C-alpha positions in Angstrom: 1.6 -24.0 -6.6 -1.7 -23.6 -4.9 -2.7 -20.2 -3.4 -5.4 -20.3 -0.8 -6.7 -18.6 2.3 -4.0 -17.5 4.7 -3.2 -19.8 7.5 -2.4 -18.8 11.1 1.3 -18.3 11.5 4.1 -15.9 12.3 3.2 -12.2 11.9 5.1 -10.9 8.9 8.4 -12.0 7.5 11.2 -13.2 9.8 13.8 -10.5 10.2 17.5 -11.3 10.7 19.5 -9.2 13.2 21.3 -6.4 11.6 24.9 -5.6 12.6 25.5 -2.1 14.0 25.9 0.3 11.2 24.7 -2.1 8.5 22.2 -0.9 6.0 23.2 2.7 6.3 25.1 3.1 3.1 23.8 4.1 -0.3 24.4 0.6 -1.8 22.0 -2.0 -0.2 23.9 -4.9 -1.8 27.2 -3.7 -0.2 25.5 -3.3 3.3 24.0 -6.8 3.4 20.6 -6.2 1.8 17.7 -3.8 2.2 18.4 -1.1 4.8 16.1 -1.4 7.8 13.4 1.3 8.3 14.1 3.7 11.1 11.9 6.3 12.8 12.0 9.5 10.9 13.4 7.9 7.7 10.6 9.2 5.5 10.6 12.7 7.1 14.4 13.3 6.8 16.1 16.1 4.9 17.8 13.5 2.6 14.5 11.9 1.8 12.9 15.3 1.1 15.8 16.2 -1.3 15.4 12.9 -3.2 11.6 13.4 -3.5 12.1 17.0 -4.8 14.7 15.8 -7.4 12.4 13.1 -8.6 9.2 15.2 -8.5 7.6 12.9 -5.9 4.9 14.4 -3.7 5.5 13.3 -0.1 2.7 12.4 2.4 1.5 15.3 4.5 1.4 13.5 7.8 4.0 13.8 10.5 6.3 11.0 11.6 4.3 8.3 13.5 0.9 9.7 12.3 -1.5 6.7 12.3 -3.9 8.3 9.8 -1.5 8.3 6.8 -2.2 4.6 6.1 -5.8 4.3 7.3 -7.3 4.2 3.8 -4.7 1.8 2.5 -5.1 -0.5 5.5 -8.8 -0.4 5.1 -8.5 -1.4 1.4 -6.3 -4.4 2.2 -8.6 -5.5 5.1 -11.5 -5.4 2.7 -9.6 -7.3 0.0 -8.7 -10.0 2.4 -12.2 -10.3 4.0 -14.3 -10.0 0.9 -12.1 -11.9 -1.6 -9.0 -13.7 -0.3 -10.6 -15.4 2.7 -13.5 -16.7 0.5 -11.6 -18.1 -2.4 -8.9 -20.6 -3.2 -6.8 -20.2 -6.4 -5.0 -23.0 -8.2 -2.4 -20.6 -9.8 -1.0 -17.1 -9.3 -2.6 -16.1 -12.6 -6.0 -17.0 -11.2 -5.4 -15.0 -8.0 -4.0 -12.0 -10.0 -7.1 -12.1 -12.3 -9.5 -12.3 -9.3 -7.8 -9.5 -7.5 -7.9 -7.3 -10.7 -11.7 -8.1 -11.1 -12.3 -7.3 -7.5 -10.6 -4.0 -7.6 -11.7 -2.8 -11.1 -15.1 -4.4 -11.1 -16.3 -4.0 -7.6 -14.1 -1.9 -5.3 -13.5 1.1 -7.6 -16.8 1.0 -9.5 -19.6 0.0 -7.0 -18.4 -0.1 -3.4 -19.1 3.1 -1.5 -16.3 4.6 0.7 -16.8 6.8 3.7 -13.6 8.8 2.9 -15.2 9.8 -0.4 -18.5 11.0 1.0 -20.0 7.5 0.5 -19.3 7.5 -3.3 -17.4 4.9 -5.1 -13.9 5.9 -6.1 -15.0 6.0 -9.7 -17.9 8.3 -9.0 -15.7 10.5 -6.7 -13.0 10.8 -9.4 -15.7 11.6 -12.0 -17.1 14.4 -9.9 -13.7 15.7 -9.1 -12.8 15.9 -12.8 -16.1 17.7 -13.6 -15.4 20.2 -10.7 -11.8 20.7 -11.9 -13.1 21.5 -15.5 -15.4 24.2 -14.1 -12.8 25.7 -11.8 
């Protein structure tokens, strides 16, 4: 199976209509698949309780805050622009290896990021660890 540059097409996966009340139970298989995302889902009391029970740190943004995903969206835009749009892969293994090399060899080690004071993530993490040892 060939993996190459993305072609113009529908935006995102096609979603089937969900019957009223479907996807609200605890068992996704019993309710017809993965429950749909709803506004406030990740800020609900139930979600907070599950996070506390599993020692998961929740994001600090409020519901609908556009800045929560800004760094992640920037990363994927960079990955697409600087690697995926410029290469064609014959296999998934080739694509996986190229993405790994991009992230570990370039993005984390050499590429400077404005959110890190124009340091690479590696340099930023190194400085943080050195600061943490002193403090």
